[in-house]
N, C-alpha and C positions, 0 to 999 in steps of 0.2 A: 949576232946578229950585225952587219954593218951598217955605220951610219955614216950620211953624207950632210957637212954642216950640223947644227949646234941644233941641239934639243935641251927642255927641261925636263928634268925627271922630280917627280913628286910625289912620295909617299904615300899610300894609301891602302886601305881595305877593301878587296874586292868584296862583294856581295850576292851578285849573278846574273846572268846574262839569260834576255827573255824577248822573244823575238826581234832577235838581234840586237839589241838595246842589251849594254849595259849600266849595271847601278854599281856605283862606288862609294867609299865614303872618306874624307880628308878630312880628320879630327872626325868632330861630330858635324859636321857638312856632308849632307848628299849630293851625290852626283849623277846624272843621267849623261851616258856617252852612246853619241847614239849610232856613232859609227867607231867601233872602239878596234876592228882590225882582229887579227886573229887570236881571240884569248884562249889561254893554254893555264889560266889559275882557277884554281877550285875555293869555293864558296869561303869565305871568311881567310883567308889567305894574306899577305901583304903582298902587294902589287904596286906598281909604280903606273902617273901616267905620264906620257913624253908628249910632250907640245914645242914647236917650234918656239923661236923669240918675237917671229912675225904675225903668229896668233893670238898675240894678248894685245888689248888695247888697255892704256890706263884714262883712268878719269878723276877728278876731282871728288865727284861727288856720285849719287845714284846707287845700283846694284853693281855688285860685284865684290870679289874677295879682298878685305882690307888687309895693307902693308904701309912699308915706309921706301921710302928711294933710300939707299944708300950709296949708288954712286952713279954718275951720269957724266957719260961722255957723247960730247959732238963730234960727229967724222964728217958733216956738210950735208950729204944728203940721207943720213940718218941719227938720230942720236939713240944711244945704246944706254938702258937702263940696267941697274941690280937692284931688285927689289927684294926686301924681308919680307915672306910672306910665312906666319905659321912655321917656325922655325926652315924655313927652306928661303933659300938666295935663288929668284928667278931672275934669268937675262931677258931683257923686254927690249926690242926692234922696234922703233916708231919710225920711220919713212915720211920723207915731205916735212922735216919738222916746221917750218913755216907754216904749216896748212893745220896744224894742232899743238893743243897746250903743250906748252914747255914745264917741266916739274924741275926742282931741284933737290939736293942729297936733303937729308930731311923732310920732305914733303910727306904729308899723310894719302895715300892715292885708291882706290877702287882698281882690283885685277878684273879686267870679263875676257874670260877665255871663251874662244871661237870652238863650243864644244864638239863643233865637227870635224875638224883638226885635230881632238887628244885622240893617242891610241891607248890602250892599256899594255903593260906588261909585266911578265913575272920578274919581280924584285931582282931574280941574279941576272938577267939579262943586261940591266944598266950595274952589275957590281954594286947595287947598295945589299947594306948587308944588315 
């Protein structure tokens, strides 16, 4: 597969595909992926969630996957965060920083994935062994 731009890859366990919707687990957390792409993974196999940095929103409270900001870099039109979430480091881009809450290194946050933008790939397609 050829990718243009950045993507985050999160290791998960693939459960099943039912009526075009994929079901997977990250750690103990079940996920429903409504538009998973062309899934080529078998039940019980390791797979990867692929999600672009702009498809994740950070909030300070409420629902979401808990994580900690490990790096925050201000670029003017966006802030790029690196967030440690369950043994993964995700890159998250927040555009128009003046319109959103700005986080600092060490802050505890919740990551809200836009599940419509998540795709499921075989682990070897992302070079995760």
